C-alpha positions as CSV (number, residue, x, y, z in Angstrom):
1,M,-18.0,26.0,8.9
2,R,-15.7,26.3,5.8
3,R,-15.6,24.7,2.4
4,L,-12.5,22.8,1.6
5,T,-11.8,25.1,-1.3
6,E,-11.8,28.0,1.1
7,Y,-9.6,26.1,3.6
8,L,-7.1,25.4,0.8
9,H,-7.2,28.9,-0.4
10,T,-6.2,30.0,3.2
11,E,-3.4,27.5,3.3
12,F,-2.0,28.1,-0.2
13,E,-3.3,31.7,-0.9
14,E,-5.2,30.7,-4.0
15,K,-7.5,28.1,-5.5
16,V,-6.3,24.5,-5.3
17,Y,-7.7,21.6,-7.3
18,R,-7.1,17.9,-7.2
19,L,-5.5,16.0,-10.1
20,S,-6.2,12.2,-10.2
21,L,-3.1,10.4,-11.3
22,S,-1.9,6.8,-11.7
23,S,1.3,5.3,-10.2
24,G,1.1,2.0,-12.1
25,C,0.8,0.1,-8.9
26,T,-1.4,-3.0,-8.4
27,C,-2.7,-4.3,-5.1
28,P,-1.6,-7.2,-2.9
29,N,-5.3,-8.1,-2.7
30,R,-5.3,-8.6,-6.5
31,D,-2.0,-10.0,-7.5
32,G,-2.2,-13.1,-5.2
33,H,0.1,-11.8,-2.4
34,I,-2.9,-11.9,0.0
35,G,-5.8,-12.5,-2.4
36,Y,-7.2,-12.1,-5.9
37,G,-9.9,-9.8,-7.3
38,G,-9.5,-7.1,-4.6
39,C,-12.3,-6.0,-2.3
40,T,-15.7,-7.0,-3.5
41,F,-16.8,-3.4,-4.2
42,C,-13.7,-2.6,-6.3
43,S,-14.0,-2.5,-10.1
44,E,-11.3,-3.5,-12.6
45,G,-10.0,0.0,-12.7
46,G,-9.8,0.2,-8.9
47,S,-10.8,3.5,-7.4
48,G,-9.3,5.3,-10.4
49,E,-12.0,4.9,-13.0
50,F,-11.6,8.6,-13.8
51,A,-7.8,8.8,-13.7
52,S,-5.6,9.1,-16.7
53,P,-4.2,5.8,-18.1
54,V,-0.7,5.0,-16.8
55,A,1.7,7.2,-18.8
56,S,4.6,9.5,-18.0
57,I,3.9,11.8,-15.1
58,D,4.2,14.8,-17.5
59,N,1.5,13.4,-19.8
60,Q,-0.7,12.5,-16.9
61,I,-0.6,15.9,-15.4
62,I,-1.2,17.6,-18.8
63,A,-4.2,15.3,-19.4
64,A,-5.6,15.8,-15.9
65,K,-5.4,19.5,-16.2
66,K,-7.1,19.4,-19.6
67,Q,-9.9,17.3,-18.2
68,I,-10.7,19.9,-15.6
69,A,-9.9,23.0,-17.6
70,D,-13.5,24.0,-17.9
71,K,-14.1,23.7,-14.2
72,T,-11.3,25.7,-12.7
73,D,-8.7,28.3,-13.3
74,A,-6.5,26.9,-10.5
75,K,-2.7,27.1,-10.9
76,K,-1.9,25.0,-7.8
77,F,-2.9,21.3,-7.4
78,I,-3.0,18.3,-5.1
79,A,-1.4,15.3,-6.9
80,Y,-3.7,12.5,-6.0
81,F,-2.5,9.0,-6.7
82,Q,-5.8,7.2,-6.3
83,S,-6.2,3.9,-7.9
84,F,-5.1,0.7,-6.2
85,T,-2.2,0.7,-3.6
86,N,0.3,3.5,-4.2
87,T,2.9,2.3,-1.8
88,Y,3.0,-1.2,-3.1
89,G,5.8,-2.1,-5.5
90,D,9.4,-1.1,-6.3
91,V,10.1,1.6,-3.8
92,D,12.9,3.1,-5.9
93,R,10.6,3.5,-8.8
94,L,7.9,5.0,-6.6
95,R,10.4,7.4,-5.0
96,E,11.5,8.6,-8.4
97,L,7.9,9.1,-9.6
98,Y,6.7,10.9,-6.4
99,L,9.8,13.1,-6.2
100,D,9.3,14.1,-9.9
101,T,5.7,15.0,-9.0
102,I,6.2,16.8,-5.7
103,R,9.0,18.9,-6.9
104,R,6.8,20.6,-9.5
105,D,6.0,24.2,-8.6
106,E,2.2,23.8,-9.2
107,I,1.9,20.7,-6.9
108,V,1.3,21.8,-3.3
109,V,0.3,18.5,-1.8
110,L,1.1,14.8,-2.6
111,S,-1.8,12.5,-1.7
112,L,-1.3,8.7,-1.8
113,G,-4.2,6.2,-1.6
114,T,-2.9,3.0,-0.1
115,R,-3.6,0.1,2.3
116,P,-2.4,0.0,5.9
117,D,-0.6,-3.3,5.3
118,C,1.7,-1.7,2.7
119,L,3.8,0.7,4.8
120,D,7.0,-1.1,5.4
121,P,10.2,0.7,6.7
122,A,11.4,1.5,3.1
123,V,8.1,3.0,2.3
124,M,8.1,5.0,5.5
125,D,11.6,6.3,4.7
126,M,10.3,7.4,1.3
127,L,7.3,9.2,2.8
128,G,9.6,11.0,5.3
129,E,11.8,12.1,2.4
130,L,8.8,13.4,0.5
131,K,7.4,15.2,3.5
132,R,10.5,17.2,3.9
133,I,9.7,18.8,0.5
134,K,6.0,19.4,0.7
135,P,2.9,18.2,2.6
136,V,2.1,14.5,2.1
137,W,-1.3,13.0,2.8
138,V,-1.7,9.2,3.1
139,E,-5.2,8.0,2.5
140,L,-6.1,4.7,4.1
141,G,-9.0,2.6,2.9
142,L,-10.5,1.4,6.2
143,Q,-14.2,1.3,5.1
144,T,-15.4,-0.3,8.4
145,I,-14.2,-1.3,11.8
146,H,-16.3,-4.4,11.9
147,E,-14.4,-7.6,11.2
148,R,-17.4,-9.6,10.0
149,T,-17.9,-6.9,7.3
150,A,-14.2,-6.8,6.4
151,E,-14.2,-10.5,5.8
152,R,-17.4,-10.3,3.7
153,I,-15.9,-7.6,1.5
154,H,-12.5,-9.4,1.4
155,R,-10.6,-6.4,2.7
156,G,-7.7,-8.6,3.5
157,Y,-6.4,-7.1,6.8
158,S,-7.7,-6.8,10.4
159,L,-8.3,-3.7,12.4
160,P,-5.1,-4.0,14.5
161,V,-3.2,-3.7,11.2
162,F,-4.9,-0.3,10.6
163,E,-4.1,0.8,14.1
164,E,-0.4,0.0,13.7
165,A,-0.2,1.8,10.4
166,Y,-2.1,4.8,11.8
167,A,0.2,5.1,14.8
168,K,3.3,4.7,12.6
169,L,2.2,7.5,10.2
170,K,1.2,9.9,13.0
171,K,4.5,9.3,14.7
172,A,6.2,10.3,11.5
173,D,4.0,13.5,11.5
174,I,2.3,12.5,8.2
175,S,-1.3,13.5,7.7
176,V,-3.8,10.6,7.5
177,I,-7.1,10.6,5.7
178,V,-9.3,7.6,6.3
179,H,-11.9,6.3,3.8
180,V,-15.2,5.0,5.1
181,I,-18.0,3.3,3.0
182,F,-21.5,3.4,4.3
183,N,-24.2,0.8,3.6
184,L,-21.9,-2.2,3.2
185,P,-24.0,-5.4,3.2
186,G,-25.1,-6.5,6.6
187,E,-24.3,-3.3,8.4
188,S,-26.9,-1.3,10.3
189,E,-26.8,2.4,10.8
190,E,-25.5,1.9,14.3
191,D,-22.7,-0.2,12.9
192,M,-21.8,2.7,10.5
193,L,-21.9,5.2,13.4
194,E,-19.6,2.9,15.5
195,T,-17.0,3.2,12.8
196,V,-17.3,7.0,12.9
197,R,-17.1,7.0,16.7
198,Y,-14.0,4.9,16.5
199,L,-12.3,7.3,14.2
200,A,-13.3,10.2,16.5
201,S,-11.6,8.4,19.4
202,L,-8.2,8.0,17.6
203,T,-5.2,9.6,19.2
204,P,-3.6,11.7,17.9
205,E,-6.7,13.1,16.3
206,L,-7.5,12.1,12.8
207,D,-6.5,14.6,10.2
208,G,-9.2,13.9,7.6
209,V,-12.0,11.6,6.6
210,K,-13.7,10.7,3.4
211,L,-17.3,9.4,3.7
212,Q,-19.0,7.6,0.9
213,M,-22.2,5.7,0.1
214,L,-21.5,2.2,-1.2
215,Q,-21.4,2.2,-5.0
216,I,-22.4,-1.1,-6.7
217,L,-20.5,-1.3,-10.0
218,K,-20.9,-3.7,-12.9
219,G,-18.2,-6.4,-13.1
220,T,-17.6,-6.5,-9.3
221,A,-18.1,-9.3,-6.9
222,M,-20.4,-6.9,-5.0
223,A,-22.6,-6.6,-8.1
224,E,-22.8,-10.3,-8.4
225,E,-23.8,-10.6,-4.7
226,Y,-26.4,-7.8,-5.0
227,G,-27.8,-9.4,-8.2
228,K,-28.4,-12.7,-6.5
229,E,-29.7,-11.4,-3.2
230,P,-30.3,-7.6,-3.2
231,F,-29.7,-5.9,0.2
232,P,-31.3,-2.6,1.1
233,L,-29.6,0.6,0.1
234,M,-30.2,4.0,1.7
235,D,-32.1,6.6,-0.3
236,L,-30.7,10.2,-0.4
237,E,-32.8,11.4,2.5
238,Q,-31.5,8.5,4.8
239,Y,-28.0,9.1,3.7
240,A,-28.2,12.8,4.4
241,K,-29.5,12.2,7.9
242,L,-26.5,9.8,8.5
243,I,-24.0,12.4,7.3
244,G,-25.6,14.9,9.7
245,K,-25.1,12.5,12.6
246,C,-21.5,12.0,11.6
247,A,-20.9,15.7,11.6
248,R,-21.9,15.7,15.3
249,I,-19.4,13.0,16.1
250,L,-16.2,13.9,14.4
251,P,-13.7,15.9,16.4
252,Q,-12.5,19.4,16.2
253,K,-9.4,19.0,14.0
254,T,-10.8,16.4,11.6
255,V,-11.5,17.7,8.1
256,L,-14.3,16.3,6.1
257,H,-12.7,15.9,2.7
258,R,-15.6,14.1,1.0
259,M,-19.2,13.4,2.0
260,T,-20.3,11.5,-1.1
261,G,-19.1,9.9,-4.3
262,D,-20.6,8.8,-7.6
263,G,-19.6,5.8,-9.7
264,P,-19.0,6.0,-13.4
265,R,-22.4,6.2,-15.1
266,R,-21.5,3.4,-17.5
267,L,-20.8,1.0,-14.5
268,L,-23.1,2.2,-11.7
269,I,-25.9,-0.2,-10.8
270,A,-27.0,1.5,-7.6
271,P,-27.7,3.9,-6.0
272,L,-28.6,5.8,-9.1
273,W,-29.5,8.9,-7.1
274,S,-25.8,9.5,-6.5
275,L,-25.4,10.5,-10.2
276,D,-27.2,13.7,-9.6
277,K,-24.3,15.5,-8.0
278,K,-25.8,18.9,-7.7
279,R,-29.0,17.6,-6.0
280,V,-27.0,15.3,-3.7
281,L,-24.5,18.0,-2.6
282,N,-27.3,20.5,-2.1
283,R,-29.2,18.1,0.2
284,L,-26.0,17.1,2.1
285,N,-25.0,20.8,2.6
286,K,-28.5,21.6,3.8
287,E,-28.3,18.7,6.4
288,L,-24.9,19.8,7.6
289,F,-25.9,23.4,7.9
290,S,-29.0,22.4,9.9
291,H,-26.6,21.0,12.5
292,S,-24.3,24.0,12.4
293,Q,-25.3,25.2,15.8
294,C,-24.5,21.8,17.3
295,V,-21.2,21.7,15.4
296,A,-20.3,25.2,16.6
297,N,-21.0,24.2,20.2
298,Q,-18.5,21.4,19.8
299,N,-15.9,23.9,18.3
300,S,-15.6,21.6,15.4
301,V,-14.2,22.5,12.0
302,Y,-15.7,20.9,8.9
303,T,-14.7,21.6,5.4
304,L,-17.1,20.8,2.5
305,D,-15.7,20.3,-0.9
306,S,-18.4,20.6,-3.5
307,T,-16.0,21.2,-6.4
308,A,-13.6,18.3,-5.8
309,N,-13.5,15.3,-8.0
310,L,-16.3,13.2,-6.5
311,N,-15.7,10.4,-8.9
312,E,-13.5,8.5,-6.5
313,S,-14.0,5.4,-4.4
314,P,-11.6,4.3,-1.7
């Protein structure tokens, strides 16, 4: 079992850290193309509450480096365009932005958070061009495989749309990381594990996964729903046990990029235990290591990233 920091050090021969950046994109689930307001768990700032405001890429990278300067002496970085849908909009503008980013010596990976329904042929051509320069990761916000939940959270696309996007990306030999949110309203633990089993069954095998406990944030439709009729949320112990079960399901080549998240303190309504990152990570690491023999028997590789920016939501 290796930490993600160690894995990246092996790949790039030194420490690598993630920079959260903004592309200036919106989302088709916000601008009226398919809906308004986004997914019910998504706040006004999208998943980029901690990213720099939209500015020139030069200024964004400078600001992002300054923000993490007291945490790392890394000289190489993953450029993570996190907030909203980073393949949605003028492709020529996006190509120029991403080329400007990926051509920088200190950037070793370009990672783009997006939706599976925003990968048209022009976007795929752009991703192929970028991939010829340096590794490109596409992060898809699936959250759940269950259609009833997808409708409840207003995800705005069906599972076959995800499957088509996944097949298209893998055919293009682009690494795919899938985001999953646990404890969505109405889902049992078995429902959550069904989502993980589905990901484990994908062919070709999934490159990476990000697991997260649901964050209920002020100003979201989810917060309004929770306020009117609170639904049960897992405590840290329950969540840790769930992550341990996931570790026994995921396949050999899948990298666990994230196993928790924490919402902005000023916005987070629940679960408040997620704010204590050190305690949470210690408990999750303990749970995973308790299953290390089982994982070893499956010849699985899991990478734990306790130093990554955990302030991200799919």
